N, C-alpha and C positions, 0 to 999 in steps of 0.2 A: 771883879765883875766878869773879865776879859777870863780870869785864872778858872771862877763858875765853868764859864762858856763850854773852857777850851775844854773841862774837866769833867762836865756830861756830855760833851756833844763829841766828846773822843770815847769815852770809858760808857756811856749808856747808846751810843748810836752802834759800835760792836758789840754789846751787849743784845742791843733792839734789831742787829741784822743777822746775831750768831742765831735767837734764839726763830727767828723768822726762817730765815735758813735751814734751821733744824727741821723745823713745823714743816714747810712745803719739803723738805726730804722722806719725811715719815710718811706726809702723806701720800709721794708719788709712789712710797717704797710701799704704802700701805692695797694703794692700787693697783700697783702693781703685781701683788700675795693673790688680792682677789680676783686678779682674769687670770691668776696661774689656776688657782682654786678652780675658777667657773673651766677652766679651759679642760681640766684635769676631769671636771665630774660630766662631762661633755662625751671624753674618752671612755670611763667609767662604763656610763649609760649605752655605749656604742659597743664596748664589749662585752656587754652584760645582756646586750640583744644581740649579739654575735654568739653567745654562748647557749643563751636561750634556740635562735635557729638551729645551731647546731645539733643541741640535745632533739629539739621534734624529727631533723632532719634522721638523727640516727634511730628514734623511735619509729619512723615510718619506713624505714631500710629494715627495722628488729623483726614487724608486722609484716613489709612484702616479706622477708626470707620464712617467716613462719607459715605465711601463707602457699607460697611455693614450695615445701616441705610437705605443709599438708599435701598440696598436689599433688606432691610427688608419688608420695607414701598410699593415695589413694589408687593414683596409676599401676603402680607396683601393686597392688591389692586385687586389684582388675583384671591383670592380666596373671596374675596369680590362681583367682577363680577362674580367669578362659583357660588355663594351662590343662586343669585340676576338670574341668569340664570335660576339657576335649580328651581326657584320660580315662573319664566315666564312659564316654560316648564312643567312645574306641573298643571298649572290653566287650569280649564276645560273652553272650548272652547264655549262651547251652542250649539254646533253642535253632537247629542247624538250620531251618529255613530264612528264619530273623536275621543270622548272623550272617547268611550264605546274600538277603538284600542289602545287610547293610554295608556287606563288601563290596557289594556292585552297583549302589544309586551312585556313586562319585563318579566311577569310570564311567555309566555307562551317558549321567549328564555329559560329561566332558565329550564322548565320543560324537554324542548327537549334535553337540552345539558346533563340534568342530564339520560335524557334514553337513549343516544346515549350513556353514562357513566356505568352507568348499562347492556346496551347489550354488551361494551368494557369487561368488569368485568367478566359477563358471559362465554368471549370466552375464556378468565384468566384463569376459572377454578376456578374465584375469588381469586384468588393471584392477593394479593395489591403490585404492585412493588414503586418504590420513589417518581411517578410523582401521583401515585394514591395516594399515601398517603398524602400528600404534597396536592392535590386537595381536599380530603377527610377536611381536618382540616380548608382548607380554608371556605368549602362550611358551615362546623360545626360554626366557627367563625360568617361568616357574616348573618348565619340565627337565631343563639341561639345568639351571643354574642354583635352584633350590634344591633340588635331589642332590646335588654332587658337594654343594656346602652342609645339606642335613646328615649324609656320612661320613663328614667329616668335621660332625661338632661343634659347628657355626652356627 
């Protein structure tokens, strides 16, 4: 009987212990693999969400770029139309008195405006207010800087 207990005790105990140990090791490995798969799934999900957000941002930027380009094209078309209208407005009509009238309107208006401004300055005893200084700067810029730049083709 002692031999039997000794045989089964030693061999069976090692076999049972080995199987239990293998079972718990496999269970731990399985649990570790599940946690690793879940963590990878979370990372993949976050990467997917980031990619979707990047695609949305790129689409929004593309739409904004299209909108800005369309606005710029519209502005260029409006500027070209204005230039063409100004060319047509300054064309002589062939009727002498109409051409003389058209040529005199702008200078006459500018002269009257300057005379009225000088009379107002005279009433103010030639003390220039902020408005007068701004107006003076605009006039000097228009009559001198604008014309000299226009003659140089700028």
